[in-house]
Steps between C-alpha positions, in 0.01 A plus 500: 500500500449177672165396630651389831817583689685295760520728806643245740858590405460874573725644773440813691698792358714700751508869410856627453412846634403391856832597643439854390153543636452804716290523820246781512551718807353824636744763607465861615744734337530876510343683203839644407648143470220389270526818297875452461457143374214587268705779349796267458248245347398759235860576412612135477185337365506238782203461732565681834427182699771323308738774571417484877554121484836547329626758755383283792655176345832694437488625865433149634757333272775737637386424852460868576365616833296820535680780666323664800561852380142592461 
């Protein structure tokens, strides 16, 4: 190891994962919806929040609009 290091040539590193950062949100869901995704999570081994994100991303990527049949 050196006794001294020249730190003047250091540059700030830019993390490569910043494009994939997720924003925390609070959302109210029906208990049945949460139970469905938690059950699916247990079957697939994926976290239920990741499954929710995947379904919502797929919905948005396909530019789907909700039907008013409720």
